[in-house]
Every structure is written in structure tokens, then in C-alpha cells.
HTML snippet that shows the backbone in 3Dmol.js (N, CA, C, O; Angstrom):
<script src="https://3Dmol.org/build/3Dmol-min.js"></script>
<div id="view" style="width:600px;height:400px;position:relative"></div>
<script>
const pdb = `
ATOM      1  N   MET A   1       4.821 169.463  98.751  1.00  0.00           N
ATOM      2  CA  MET A   1       6.228 169.553  98.392  1.00  0.00           C
ATOM      3  C   MET A   1       6.695 168.207  97.856  1.00  0.00           C
ATOM      4  O   MET A   1       6.447 167.166  98.466  1.00  0.00           O
ATOM      5  N   THR A   2       7.372 168.235  96.712  1.00  0.00           N
ATOM      6  CA  THR A   2       7.865 167.000  96.123  1.00  0.00           C
ATOM      7  C   THR A   2       9.295 166.750  96.590  1.00  0.00           C
ATOM      8  O   THR A   2      10.052 167.683  96.858  1.00  0.00           O
ATOM      9  N   SER A   3       9.644 165.478  96.680  1.00  0.00           N
ATOM     10  CA  SER A   3      11.017 165.151  97.074  1.00  0.00           C
ATOM     11  C   SER A   3      11.933 165.299  95.868  1.00  0.00           C
ATOM     12  O   SER A   3      11.497 165.116  94.731  1.00  0.00           O
ATOM     13  N   PRO A   4      13.202 165.631  96.108  1.00  0.00           N
ATOM     14  CA  PRO A   4      14.119 165.786  94.986  1.00  0.00           C
ATOM     15  C   PRO A   4      14.323 164.464  94.259  1.00  0.00           C
ATOM     16  O   PRO A   4      14.215 163.387  94.846  1.00  0.00           O
ATOM     17  N   GLU A   5      14.618 164.570  92.980  1.00  0.00           N
ATOM     18  CA  GLU A   5      14.879 163.385  92.171  1.00  0.00           C
ATOM     19  C   GLU A   5      16.151 162.712  92.661  1.00  0.00           C
ATOM     20  O   GLU A   5      17.135 163.402  92.932  1.00  0.00           O
ATOM     21  N   PRO A   6      16.167 161.385  92.784  1.00  0.00           N
ATOM     22  CA  PRO A   6      17.401 160.714  93.180  1.00  0.00           C
ATOM     23  C   PRO A   6      18.497 160.970  92.145  1.00  0.00           C
ATOM     24  O   PRO A   6      18.219 161.158  90.960  1.00  0.00           O
ATOM     25  N   ASP A   7      19.721 160.974  92.603  1.00  0.00           N
ATOM     26  CA  ASP A   7      20.846 161.251  91.711  1.00  0.00           C
ATOM     27  C   ASP A   7      21.005 160.100  90.722  1.00  0.00           C
ATOM     28  O   ASP A   7      21.445 159.017  91.106  1.00  0.00           O
ATOM     29  N   PRO A   8      20.653 160.317  89.455  1.00  0.00           N
ATOM     30  CA  PRO A   8      20.797 159.246  88.472  1.00  0.00           C
ATOM     31  C   PRO A   8      22.277 158.906  88.244  1.00  0.00           C
ATOM     32  O   PRO A   8      23.164 159.714  88.522  1.00  0.00           O
ATOM     33  N   THR A   9      22.509 157.747  87.754  1.00  0.00           N
ATOM     34  CA  THR A   9      23.865 157.274  87.487  1.00  0.00           C
ATOM     35  C   THR A   9      24.376 157.830  86.165  1.00  0.00           C
ATOM     36  O   THR A   9      23.633 157.949  85.192  1.00  0.00           O
ATOM     37  N   TRP A  10      25.660 158.167  86.153  1.00  0.00           N
ATOM     38  CA  TRP A  10      26.307 158.568  84.907  1.00  0.00           C
ATOM     39  C   TRP A  10      26.554 157.321  84.071  1.00  0.00           C
ATOM     40  O   TRP A  10      26.989 156.295  84.595  1.00  0.00           O
ATOM     41  N   ILE A  11      26.278 157.404  82.773  1.00  0.00           N
ATOM     42  CA  ILE A  11      26.443 156.287  81.842  1.00  0.00           C
ATOM     43  C   ILE A  11      27.531 156.666  80.850  1.00  0.00           C
ATOM     44  O   ILE A  11      27.432 157.692  80.176  1.00  0.00           O
ATOM     45  N   LYS A  12      28.572 155.839  80.759  1.00  0.00           N
ATOM     46  CA  LYS A  12      29.673 156.124  79.834  1.00  0.00           C
ATOM     47  C   LYS A  12      29.298 155.667  78.427  1.00  0.00           C
ATOM     48  O   LYS A  12      28.675 154.620  78.251  1.00  0.00           O
ATOM     49  N   SER A  13      29.678 156.449  77.441  1.00  0.00           N
ATOM     50  CA  SER A  13      29.410 156.112  76.052  1.00  0.00           C
ATOM     51  C   SER A  13      30.060 154.785  75.682  1.00  0.00           C
ATOM     52  O   SER A  13      31.160 154.477  76.139  1.00  0.00           O
ATOM     53  N   SER A  14      29.382 154.008  74.861  1.00  0.00           N
ATOM     54  CA  SER A  14      29.955 152.750  74.387  1.00  0.00           C
ATOM     55  C   SER A  14      31.137 153.001  73.452  1.00  0.00           C
ATOM     56  O   SER A  14      31.906 152.080  73.175  1.00  0.00           O
ATOM     57  N   TYR A  15      31.293 154.227  72.964  1.00  0.00           N
ATOM     58  CA  TYR A  15      32.419 154.577  72.111  1.00  0.00           C
ATOM     59  C   TYR A  15      33.651 154.958  72.928  1.00  0.00           C
ATOM     60  O   TYR A  15      34.739 155.088  72.367  1.00  0.00           O
ATOM     61  N   SER A  16      33.503 155.139  74.238  1.00  0.00           N
ATOM     62  CA  SER A  16      34.633 155.447  75.097  1.00  0.00           C
ATOM     63  C   SER A  16      35.471 154.191  75.277  1.00  0.00           C
ATOM     64  O   SER A  16      34.966 153.074  75.166  1.00  0.00           O
ATOM     65  N   ASN A  17      36.744 154.384  75.554  1.00  0.00           N
ATOM     66  CA  ASN A  17      37.599 153.222  75.767  1.00  0.00           C
ATOM     67  C   ASN A  17      38.414 153.391  77.040  1.00  0.00           C
ATOM     68  O   ASN A  17      38.468 154.482  77.608  1.00  0.00           O
ATOM     69  N   SER A  18      39.045 152.312  77.488  1.00  0.00           N
ATOM     70  CA  SER A  18      39.776 152.325  78.751  1.00  0.00           C
ATOM     71  C   SER A  18      41.166 152.937  78.623  1.00  0.00           C
ATOM     72  O   SER A  18      41.849 153.101  79.635  1.00  0.00           O
ATOM     73  N   SER A  19      41.604 153.277  77.426  1.00  0.00           N
ATOM     74  CA  SER A  19      42.941 153.840  77.254  1.00  0.00           C
ATOM     75  C   SER A  19      42.921 155.362  77.212  1.00  0.00           C
ATOM     76  O   SER A  19      43.858 155.979  76.705  1.00  0.00           O
ATOM     77  N   GLY A  20      41.868 155.970  77.737  1.00  0.00           N
ATOM     78  CA  GLY A  20      41.826 157.428  77.832  1.00  0.00           C
ATOM     79  C   GLY A  20      41.311 158.124  76.593  1.00  0.00           C
ATOM     80  O   GLY A  20      41.451 159.340  76.461  1.00  0.00           O
ATOM     81  N   GLY A  21      40.719 157.373  75.685  1.00  0.00           N
ATOM     82  CA  GLY A  21      40.172 157.978  74.473  1.00  0.00           C
ATOM     83  C   GLY A  21      38.889 158.743  74.740  1.00  0.00           C
ATOM     84  O   GLY A  21      38.550 159.007  75.893  1.00  0.00           O
ATOM     85  N   ASN A  22      38.194 159.091  73.709  1.00  0.00           N
ATOM     86  CA  ASN A  22      36.974 159.908  73.761  1.00  0.00           C
ATOM     87  C   ASN A  22      35.996 159.415  74.815  1.00  0.00           C
ATOM     88  O   ASN A  22      35.241 158.472  74.578  1.00  0.00           O
ATOM     89  N   CYS A  23      36.012 160.049  75.973  1.00  0.00           N
ATOM     90  CA  CYS A  23      35.173 159.596  77.085  1.00  0.00           C
ATOM     91  C   CYS A  23      34.075 160.604  77.381  1.00  0.00           C
ATOM     92  O   CYS A  23      34.332 161.710  77.857  1.00  0.00           O
ATOM     93  N   VAL A  24      32.862 160.203  77.091  1.00  0.00           N
ATOM     94  CA  VAL A  24      31.703 161.052  77.347  1.00  0.00           C
ATOM     95  C   VAL A  24      30.735 160.260  78.209  1.00  0.00           C
ATOM     96  O   VAL A  24      30.521 159.069  77.983  1.00  0.00           O
ATOM     97  N   GLU A  25      30.144 160.934  79.208  1.00  0.00           N
ATOM     98  CA  GLU A  25      29.142 160.306  80.058  1.00  0.00           C
ATOM     99  C   GLU A  25      27.861 161.124  80.003  1.00  0.00           C
ATOM    100  O   GLU A  25      27.889 162.346  79.858  1.00  0.00           O
ATOM    101  N   VAL A  26      26.736 160.423  80.122  1.00  0.00           N
ATOM    102  CA  VAL A  26      25.419 161.063  80.105  1.00  0.00           C
ATOM    103  C   VAL A  26      24.677 160.637  81.367  1.00  0.00           C
ATOM    104  O   VAL A  26      24.792 159.499  81.824  1.00  0.00           O
ATOM    105  N   ARG A  27      23.917 161.575  81.918  1.00  0.00           N
ATOM    106  CA  ARG A  27      23.057 161.276  83.068  1.00  0.00           C
ATOM    107  C   ARG A  27      21.651 161.715  82.700  1.00  0.00           C
ATOM    108  O   ARG A  27      21.401 162.885  82.411  1.00  0.00           O
ATOM    109  N   LEU A  28      20.731 160.742  82.718  1.00  0.00           N
ATOM    110  CA  LEU A  28      19.346 161.004  82.325  1.00  0.00           C
ATOM    111  C   LEU A  28      18.483 161.173  83.558  1.00  0.00           C
ATOM    112  O   LEU A  28      18.540 160.362  84.482  1.00  0.00           O
ATOM    113  N   GLY A  29      17.687 162.222  83.572  1.00  0.00           N
ATOM    114  CA  GLY A  29      16.764 162.494  84.667  1.00  0.00           C
ATOM    115  C   GLY A  29      15.734 163.481  84.173  1.00  0.00           C
ATOM    116  O   GLY A  29      15.307 163.398  83.021  1.00  0.00           O
ATOM    117  N   THR A  30      15.323 164.415  85.012  1.00  0.00           N
ATOM    118  CA  THR A  30      14.401 165.451  84.554  1.00  0.00           C
ATOM    119  C   THR A  30      15.095 166.377  83.574  1.00  0.00           C
ATOM    120  O   THR A  30      14.445 167.065  82.787  1.00  0.00           O
ATOM    121  N   THR A  31      16.437 166.391  83.627  1.00  0.00           N
ATOM    122  CA  THR A  31      17.266 167.037  82.607  1.00  0.00           C
ATOM    123  C   THR A  31      18.276 166.008  82.141  1.00  0.00           C
ATOM    124  O   THR A  31      18.448 164.972  82.783  1.00  0.00           O
ATOM    125  N   VAL A  32      18.944 166.281  81.035  1.00  0.00           N
ATOM    126  CA  VAL A  32      19.983 165.405  80.508  1.00  0.00           C
ATOM    127  C   VAL A  32      21.305 166.138  80.669  1.00  0.00           C
ATOM    128  O   VAL A  32      21.465 167.260  80.190  1.00  0.00           O
ATOM    129  N   SER A  33      22.255 165.496  81.349  1.00  0.00           N
ATOM    130  CA  SER A  33      23.557 166.105  81.593  1.00  0.00           C
ATOM    131  C   SER A  33      24.629 165.325  80.850  1.00  0.00           C
ATOM    132  O   SER A  33      24.547 164.102  80.733  1.00  0.00           O
ATOM    133  N   VAL A  34      25.640 166.037  80.347  1.00  0.00           N
ATOM    134  CA  VAL A  34      26.743 165.429  79.601  1.00  0.00           C
ATOM    135  C   VAL A  34      28.046 165.977  80.166  1.00  0.00           C
ATOM    136  O   VAL A  34      28.173 167.177  80.408  1.00  0.00           O
ATOM    137  N   ARG A  35      29.024 165.079  80.377  1.00  0.00           N
ATOM    138  CA  ARG A  35      30.324 165.516  80.881  1.00  0.00           C
ATOM    139  C   ARG A  35      31.440 164.662  80.293  1.00  0.00           C
ATOM    140  O   ARG A  35      31.202 163.600  79.719  1.00  0.00           O
ATOM    141  N   ASP A  36      32.647 165.151  80.452  1.00  0.00           N
ATOM    142  CA  ASP A  36      33.858 164.420  80.074  1.00  0.00           C
ATOM    143  C   ASP A  36      34.197 163.506  81.238  1.00  0.00           C
ATOM    144  O   ASP A  36      34.453 163.994  82.339  1.00  0.00           O
ATOM    145  N   SER A  37      34.207 162.197  81.029  1.00  0.00           N
ATOM    146  CA  SER A  37      34.435 161.272  82.138  1.00  0.00           C
ATOM    147  C   SER A  37      35.850 161.368  82.693  1.00  0.00           C
ATOM    148  O   SER A  37      36.100 160.934  83.818  1.00  0.00           O
ATOM    149  N   LYS A  38      36.772 161.926  81.928  1.00  0.00           N
ATOM    150  CA  LYS A  38      38.132 162.107  82.430  1.00  0.00           C
ATOM    151  C   LYS A  38      38.215 163.278  83.397  1.00  0.00           C
ATOM    152  O   LYS A  38      39.215 163.423  84.100  1.00  0.00           O
ATOM    153  N   ASP A  39      37.177 164.122  83.445  1.00  0.00           N
ATOM    154  CA  ASP A  39      37.151 165.293  84.317  1.00  0.00           C
ATOM    155  C   ASP A  39      35.780 165.384  84.986  1.00  0.00           C
ATOM    156  O   ASP A  39      35.018 166.306  84.694  1.00  0.00           O
ATOM    157  N   PRO A  40      35.450 164.438  85.884  1.00  0.00           N
ATOM    158  CA  PRO A  40      34.111 164.396  86.461  1.00  0.00           C
ATOM    159  C   PRO A  40      33.744 165.623  87.298  1.00  0.00           C
ATOM    160  O   PRO A  40      32.561 165.877  87.528  1.00  0.00           O
ATOM    161  N   GLU A  41      34.722 166.374  87.749  1.00  0.00           N
ATOM    162  CA  GLU A  41      34.441 167.592  88.505  1.00  0.00           C
ATOM    163  C   GLU A  41      34.391 168.820  87.592  1.00  0.00           C
ATOM    164  O   GLU A  41      34.151 169.932  88.061  1.00  0.00           O
ATOM    165  N   GLY A  42      34.615 168.623  86.302  1.00  0.00           N
ATOM    166  CA  GLY A  42      34.641 169.715  85.342  1.00  0.00           C
ATOM    167  C   GLY A  42      33.248 170.142  84.917  1.00  0.00           C
ATOM    168  O   GLY A  42      32.257 169.767  85.542  1.00  0.00           O
ATOM    169  N   PRO A  43      33.177 170.932  83.848  1.00  0.00           N
ATOM    170  CA  PRO A  43      31.887 171.456  83.390  1.00  0.00           C
ATOM    171  C   PRO A  43      30.932 170.357  82.928  1.00  0.00           C
ATOM    172  O   PRO A  43      31.348 169.293  82.470  1.00  0.00           O
ATOM    173  N   VAL A  44      29.655 170.648  83.063  1.00  0.00           N
ATOM    174  CA  VAL A  44      28.583 169.738  82.647  1.00  0.00           C
ATOM    175  C   VAL A  44      27.638 170.514  81.743  1.00  0.00           C
ATOM    176  O   VAL A  44      27.201 171.611  82.088  1.00  0.00           O
ATOM    177  N   LEU A  45      27.328 169.948  80.597  1.00  0.00           N
ATOM    178  CA  LEU A  45      26.312 170.519  79.711  1.00  0.00           C
ATOM    179  C   LEU A  45      24.968 169.946  80.126  1.00  0.00           C
ATOM    180  O   LEU A  45      24.854 168.748  80.384  1.00  0.00           O
ATOM    181  N   THR A  46      23.953 170.792  80.193  1.00  0.00           N
ATOM    182  CA  THR A  46      22.627 170.346  80.613  1.00  0.00           C
ATOM    183  C   THR A  46      21.602 170.699  79.537  1.00  0.00           C
ATOM    184  O   THR A  46      21.588 171.815  79.016  1.00  0.00           O
ATOM    185  N   PHE A  47      20.748 169.733  79.215  1.00  0.00           N
ATOM    186  CA  PHE A  47      19.736 169.881  78.180  1.00  0.00           C
ATOM    187  C   PHE A  47      18.375 169.500  78.740  1.00  0.00           C
ATOM    188  O   PHE A  47      18.282 168.716  79.684  1.00  0.00           O
ATOM    189  N   THR A  48      17.324 170.057  78.157  1.00  0.00           N
ATOM    190  CA  THR A  48      15.993 169.542  78.448  1.00  0.00           C
ATOM    191  C   THR A  48      15.857 168.219  77.688  1.00  0.00           C
ATOM    192  O   THR A  48      16.597 167.981  76.733  1.00  0.00           O
ATOM    193  N   PRO A  49      14.931 167.365  78.095  1.00  0.00           N
ATOM    194  CA  PRO A  49      14.738 166.121  77.337  1.00  0.00           C
ATOM    195  C   PRO A  49      14.452 166.384  75.853  1.00  0.00           C
ATOM    196  O   PRO A  49      14.929 165.638  74.996  1.00  0.00           O
ATOM    197  N   ARG A  50      13.689 167.422  75.541  1.00  0.00           N
ATOM    198  CA  ARG A  50      13.376 167.729  74.137  1.00  0.00           C
ATOM    199  C   ARG A  50      14.627 168.178  73.384  1.00  0.00           C
ATOM    200  O   ARG A  50      14.847 167.753  72.250  1.00  0.00           O
ATOM    201  N   GLU A  51      15.447 169.026  73.997  1.00  0.00           N
ATOM    202  CA  GLU A  51      16.694 169.451  73.354  1.00  0.00           C
ATOM    203  C   GLU A  51      17.589 168.249  73.067  1.00  0.00           C
ATOM    204  O   GLU A  51      18.207 168.167  72.005  1.00  0.00           O
ATOM    205  N   TRP A  52      17.655 167.321  74.013  1.00  0.00           N
ATOM    206  CA  TRP A  52      18.477 166.121  73.834  1.00  0.00           C
ATOM    207  C   TRP A  52      17.934 165.262  72.690  1.00  0.00           C
ATOM    208  O   TRP A  52      18.697 164.740  71.876  1.00  0.00           O
ATOM    209  N   GLU A  53      16.621 165.126  72.640  1.00  0.00           N
ATOM    210  CA  GLU A  53      15.979 164.358  71.564  1.00  0.00           C
ATOM    211  C   GLU A  53      16.313 164.963  70.196  1.00  0.00           C
ATOM    212  O   GLU A  53      16.634 164.233  69.258  1.00  0.00           O
ATOM    213  N   VAL A  54      16.240 166.278  70.083  1.00  0.00           N
ATOM    214  CA  VAL A  54      16.545 166.948  68.818  1.00  0.00           C
ATOM    215  C   VAL A  54      18.027 166.804  68.481  1.00  0.00           C
ATOM    216  O   VAL A  54      18.376 166.595  67.319  1.00  0.00           O
ATOM    217  N   PHE A  55      18.903 166.912  69.481  1.00  0.00           N
ATOM    218  CA  PHE A  55      20.332 166.717  69.257  1.00  0.00           C
ATOM    219  C   PHE A  55      20.603 165.311  68.723  1.00  0.00           C
ATOM    220  O   PHE A  55      21.322 165.153  67.737  1.00  0.00           O
ATOM    221  N   LEU A  56      20.029 164.287  69.368  1.00  0.00           N
ATOM    222  CA  LEU A  56      20.236 162.911  68.909  1.00  0.00           C
ATOM    223  C   LEU A  56      19.704 162.713  67.499  1.00  0.00           C
ATOM    224  O   LEU A  56      20.314 162.005  66.698  1.00  0.00           O
ATOM    225  N   TRP A  57      18.570 163.335  67.191  1.00  0.00           N
ATOM    226  CA  TRP A  57      18.031 163.246  65.832  1.00  0.00           C
ATOM    227  C   TRP A  57      19.046 163.834  64.850  1.00  0.00           C
ATOM    228  O   TRP A  57      19.315 163.237  63.808  1.00  0.00           O
ATOM    229  N   GLY A  58      19.608 164.994  65.174  1.00  0.00           N
ATOM    230  CA  GLY A  58      20.595 165.622  64.306  1.00  0.00           C
ATOM    231  C   GLY A  58      21.814 164.747  64.090  1.00  0.00           C
ATOM    232  O   GLY A  58      22.345 164.678  62.981  1.00  0.00           O
ATOM    233  N   VAL A  59      22.263 164.076  65.149  1.00  0.00           N
ATOM    234  CA  VAL A  59      23.417 163.179  65.024  1.00  0.00           C
ATOM    235  C   VAL A  59      23.092 162.039  64.071  1.00  0.00           C
ATOM    236  O   VAL A  59      23.874 161.741  63.168  1.00  0.00           O
ATOM    237  N   THR A  60      21.930 161.394  64.268  1.00  0.00           N
ATOM    238  CA  THR A  60      21.584 160.249  63.416  1.00  0.00           C
ATOM    239  C   THR A  60      21.326 160.654  61.970  1.00  0.00           C
ATOM    240  O   THR A  60      21.489 159.843  61.058  1.00  0.00           O
ATOM    241  N   GLU A  61      20.923 161.902  61.758  1.00  0.00           N
ATOM    242  CA  GLU A  61      20.652 162.383  60.400  1.00  0.00           C
ATOM    243  C   GLU A  61      21.875 163.008  59.736  1.00  0.00           C
ATOM    244  O   GLU A  61      21.786 163.469  58.598  1.00  0.00           O
ATOM    245  N   GLY A  62      23.018 163.033  60.427  1.00  0.00           N
ATOM    246  CA  GLY A  62      24.245 163.555  59.827  1.00  0.00           C
ATOM    247  C   GLY A  62      24.375 165.068  59.855  1.00  0.00           C
ATOM    248  O   GLY A  62      25.201 165.628  59.135  1.00  0.00           O
ATOM    249  N   GLU A  63      23.570 165.742  60.675  1.00  0.00           N
ATOM    250  CA  GLU A  63      23.602 167.202  60.744  1.00  0.00           C
ATOM    251  C   GLU A  63      24.966 167.747  61.145  1.00  0.00           C
ATOM    252  O   GLU A  63      25.301 168.881  60.804  1.00  0.00           O
ATOM    253  N   PHE A  64      25.751 166.958  61.860  1.00  0.00           N
ATOM    254  CA  PHE A  64      27.021 167.440  62.380  1.00  0.00           C
ATOM    255  C   PHE A  64      28.221 166.822  61.673  1.00  0.00           C
ATOM    256  O   PHE A  64      29.359 167.033  62.093  1.00  0.00           O
ATOM    257  N   ASP A  65      27.987 166.068  60.617  1.00  0.00           N
ATOM    258  CA  ASP A  65      29.081 165.458  59.868  1.00  0.00           C
ATOM    259  C   ASP A  65      29.925 166.535  59.193  1.00  0.00           C
ATOM    260  O   ASP A  65      29.408 167.538  58.702  1.00  0.00           O
ATOM    261  N   LEU A  66      31.220 166.305  59.182  1.00  0.00           N
ATOM    262  CA  LEU A  66      32.110 167.226  58.473  1.00  0.00           C
ATOM    263  C   LEU A  66      31.943 167.028  56.973  1.00  0.00           C
ATOM    264  O   LEU A  66      31.690 165.910  56.523  1.00  0.00           O
ATOM    265  N   PRO A  67      32.081 168.102  56.189  1.00  0.00           N
ATOM    266  CA  PRO A  67      31.982 167.940  54.739  1.00  0.00           C
ATOM    267  C   PRO A  67      33.143 167.089  54.218  1.00  0.00           C
ATOM    268  O   PRO A  67      34.240 167.099  54.778  1.00  0.00           O
ATOM    269  N   ALA A  68      32.881 166.364  53.152  1.00  0.00           N
ATOM    270  CA  ALA A  68      33.933 165.540  52.547  1.00  0.00           C
ATOM    271  C   ALA A  68      35.024 166.427  51.976  1.00  0.00           C
ATOM    272  O   ALA A  68      34.749 167.475  51.392  1.00  0.00           O
ATOM    273  N   ARG A  69      36.265 165.995  52.151  1.00  0.00           N
ATOM    274  CA  ARG A  69      37.395 166.743  51.577  1.00  0.00           C
ATOM    275  C   ARG A  69      37.522 166.425  50.107  1.00  0.00           C
ATOM    276  O   ARG A  69      37.291 165.296  49.675  1.00  0.00           O
ATOM    277  N   SER A  70      37.895 167.437  49.343  1.00  0.00           N
ATOM    278  CA  SER A  70      38.045 167.159  47.899  1.00  0.00           C
ATOM    279  C   SER A  70      39.495 167.083  47.522  1.00  0.00           C
ATOM    280  O   SER A  70      39.819 166.858  46.356  1.00  0.00           O
TER     281      SER A  70
END
`;
const viewer = $3Dmol.createViewer("view");
viewer.addModel(pdb, "pdb");
viewer.setStyle({}, {cartoon: {color: "spectrum"}});
viewer.zoomTo();
viewer.render();
</script>
């Protein structure tokens, strides 16, 4: 029997600010969890490490950028 993974620390995004702006936290472990730091008891999105890797790749490649307005 394996022991449970210790509770990893939530890491706040460097883009978050202290005035209540866009606050996102990530917790890395055997799964990757994402939550709104303003609502720590609220919903949490959970990803496999591979899903998170693909998501980050999409972000860096502009997959989620809004189209330019004309």
C-alpha cells in the first residue's frame, strides 16, 4: 500500500495582483488542479499532467487568442 501524496501547495499566477484582479492558482502533483484564488472553497478544475502540458502548449502557441477585430 502506498501512502497518499502530500498536499502540494497552491501557487498563485504571477499575473494575479493584490487588488482582486485575475487570480488563478495551480497545484501540481499527480494531477494538476486550477482554482480561483478569490474562492478557494469553490470549484477546482483537474487535469492529468499530459492534459496540462497540451493546454500550456496551446496557450504559448496562441490557440486561445481572440481573433483581431476589424
